[in-house]
N, C-alpha and C positions, 0 to 999 in steps of 0.2 A: 641800362644800356650805354656800354661802351663809346666815352666821346672821345674824339682824337683832339678836338680843341670847342671852345664854345661857340654860337654863333648868337648875334642879335637882331630882333625886328625893328626897324628902325622905318619912319617916313610912312606916314598911312593915310592915302587920298582915296576917294571915290567920285563919281558922276552916275548923273539916272536920266531915264528919257527925261526929254525935254518937255511933254504932253504929262500935265497934273491932274489928276481927278481923284473925285470923292469916291468912296466904294459905292453908294448911291449912283454916281454919274455910270461907275463900270456897269452894275446891273441894270439902267436905264440901254446901256449902248449892245445889251448881248454880251458881255465879255465874261460872265459869271455862271458856275452850273447852281453853286449854292445861293440863298437869298443876301440881300447886303446886310438886312438885319444877325443875320447868324455871324458871317463874317464881321459884322463891327463887335458882336458880345464875342469872339475872339482876340478882339484888341487890333482889330486895322480899321485906319480911317482914310487915309488916301494911299493911291500908288502912282507910277509914271512911267508912263509909255512912250516908245520914239513916234516920231512922225516918220512917214514914208522914205524922206531922204535921211534917216537918223540910221547911218549902221551902229551894227557890235565895236565896228574899228572905231569910229567917231566917240563910242564912249570909252571904250580903252586909254583911247590919244588923250581924251578930257581928264582923265585920272592921273595918269603920267605926268601930263602939265604940270599936276599940283603937287610932282614929287621935286626933291632936288636932283638930277642926274648928270649937272654938268660935270663932273668929274668922272664919269662914264660906270659903268660896271661891266662885269666879265662874262654874265649869261642873262639872258632874258627868260625866264619860264612864263608861257602864254597858256592861260587853262580857257577853257570852252567848255560847256555845258552841252550845248548843241549841235551837231556836227556841221549844219549851214554856216553857222558864225566861224568855224575853222578854216575858211576862205574869205578873201575880199575880192574874188575873181566876179567877172561878169558870166551868168548863168546864159543870158541873151549870145553872148558872143561864141560860146561851148554850142548852143542851137543851131547858129549862122554855121560854120565852118568845122565843127565837131572834132576840136583840139583840145585835147585836156589840159592843156596848159592854162587856159581861161580857169580851170578849178583846182589849180595849184597855185594862185598868188595867196600866200601865205600872213596872215596880220602881223606875227612877228616879226617877219623879215623886214615890213614894213615899217613896224615901230620902230626897228633899231637902225633903218634908213632916215627918218623922220626927227628925229634927236641926236643922230648922227653918232649914235653909239656902235663905231664901226670896228672895234674891237671884241664886242661882244659876239659870243655865240648864241643861238636858238634852240629851244627845248616846245615841244607843244605837249599839252595833256588834252584829252578829250574823252575821257571815258571813266572818270570821275564823278561823273554828276554835278551837282551843287559842294561838294566838298572839293573841288577841283582847285581854291584855293590853299587852302590847309593841305593837300598835298603839294603842291607848289612850295609851300614852305618848307616841309620835310624834305625835297629832292633839293632843294636850294641849302638847307642845311647840310646833306648826303655831300653835296659836290663842294662845297665848302670846305669842310673835312677832308676831301681826298686830294683836291687842288691846291699846290700848298702856294702857288703863287696868286691865286684870286682872293680877293678880297670884298667884293660886292655883286651880287643877284637881283636884279628886279623880277617882281614878283605878280605876272597881272593876270584878271580874271575877266572875261565881261562877254555878256549875252543880251539879246534882247529877243522875242518872240516876233515868229513871223505875222507876215498882217493876215489877218480875221481869225488870230488863235484867240483859244479862252485864257484868260488871265486869270485862272486858280489852278493850283494843283495841289492835290491829298488837303482841299478844304483849306488852302491858305490863298489869299490875295496874292499875288506876283508883280513886281516892276521889272522892265530891263531895267541894266546897270552893268557897273563894272566896277573895279576897286584894284589899287595898285599897294605894292609897299617894295622896301630893299630891305635882304637879308645881309647882314655885313659881319666879315669878321674881327671887326672892334666895338668895343662900345661907344657909346651908352646906347641904351636900348631896353626892349625887353628879351632877354636872354630864352635862348629854344632849353627848356629842358628836357622835352620827350615830344614823342609823336607817335601815334599808333592808327591802324588803320585795318577794318573788317570789310570783307564782298564776301556778299552770297550771290554767287551769280545764279541760282537756281530761281531767284525772285526778281529777276532782270525785268519782267513783266507784267510784276505784282500791280493790282488795282489799288484806287485811292486807299479803299479800305483796308487792305492788307498792308499797304504801305503803314497806316498810321497804326496798324497792330505792331507791327514789328519794333516800332518805335517806344516803345514802354520796355520791351526784353533787350533788345542790343546795344539801346544807348547806356544801360547800368552798365551791361561787359565790358563794352567800349571803353566806359569812362575805371572801371576796376585795372582793366588790360595795361590802359596807359599810366594812370597811377603807379602800377606795379613796378613798369617800366623805370620811371622816376623814382620808385623807392618810396613814395611818399602814401597819404591815406588821404580821404575827401576834407578830413578835419584840417588838412596844411592848406586848403584851399581858401582862397579869398574871394574869389570873382568867379562867377562863371559866364562866359560871355558866348551864348549861343546864337541859332539862327533866327530869325523873324519866322518864327512858325508860331501855331494858335497860343496864344500865351496863358490860355487857362491848361494847354497837357502841360507847360512846363512849372505850373505853379506843383502838379502832381508829380512830376518827374523830380523835382527840386524833393518834395518827402523821399521818393524811391532812393534818390543817392544819399539823403542825409544834408542836404544845404539847408540852408536859410534862406525862402524865396527869396528877402530883401537881396541878398547876394548875387541874384538873378540879372545878368545886365540886360535889356531887352528894348531899352528906349528908344530908341530909334524907328520902332516896330508899328505903331501908330500912322508914323509920317510917311516910311519909306515901303511897307509893306517887305514880303522875302523878294530879295534882289537876287535871288539864285546863289551865285558864288560867293556874292561881295557883302555876304552880312556880316559876317565875324569882323572883318575890318572895319565897316561901317561902326559897328557898335561898340569896338575898341576904340575907336576914336572919338565914340562921345565918351567912354567912361576917362580915357585921359582929359578929353578936354574938359570935364566936369572937374577936374584936379584929383580924382577918387583913389588914383593910383600911387601908393607908398612904397618906396624902395625897399626890397625884401618879400614883396606880395607876390604872392603866386597866383594866377589866372586862367581857368581851364578855358578852352576855346573847342565848342562841340559843332558837328555838323552833321545829319544825314541826307543823304543823296540816291537818285534812282539808280540802277546797276545791278543790285542794292548795296552801296557803299556807305558807310559809316566812318568819321575820323574824328581825332582829337590832338589838342597839340597844349604841352604845359608851357607856360610862360614865367618867368621873375624878372619882375621890376629891378633895374639897377640906379645906383646912384648919377644924378646927370640926366635922369629921363626929360624929355622937354614934353 
């Protein structure tokens, strides 16, 4: 992949819904399709939901509060998986006067205003499913390569399930959550080496069983193609940081990829569950905080999502990584 200049992933933050509960609690409250025992066997212990007055935007704002954006950013890329989270407008106000402006109050613009990022332009991603954060990283990388005067892009992904939703998708326990990070044109940080995406629109309405079935065929293809873009092989990868999906599935997939399962970092899975598009950032922050990343090591981020979409990003740790 031809690169004009390098970009670096810096600052990692996330937030989760304020209501925490066990998988047994979720079963008792009728929030699951599978049994609590089956989800526990897949590695899930707890998840997080928003109370009625906590919005997806509240989650995004809390995540960005954990970053240092005081010096400003040139752009904000804001990703949502669920279309309803792409607006902070009031549906009741729309119902009252039928003016669609109430449905066009965009969260990225509010974020820009709330954090005083007046010089930043905004972009919205809403059709990449759970892969949206990796899509945001790829877009940030491309923007910084093209825009010679730009130096920092804020990437945000935030979603919460609507009231009365089932908190399970494709046999995975779900959490409401958000993640945020900064992609910079200057080190230190995790250098973005390559990114790749596969979309199969013919599977846009895939069932849970069909989604699981595609996982074991598309993810190896995704990884091979992404590594080929980077001029690497799986032996060059030191860590795999995936989404928080069934732990047993990733044990199988590790063997298919030729990766030592101990190098697959899903440490947040029991406590945070699958926080939609935030998992890669949550697990990457966990890996960094554990002091396990060494300069020169390469990290593979992998995510599958509805649409159906699959995305991967290769990062390389640099000197001075905090």
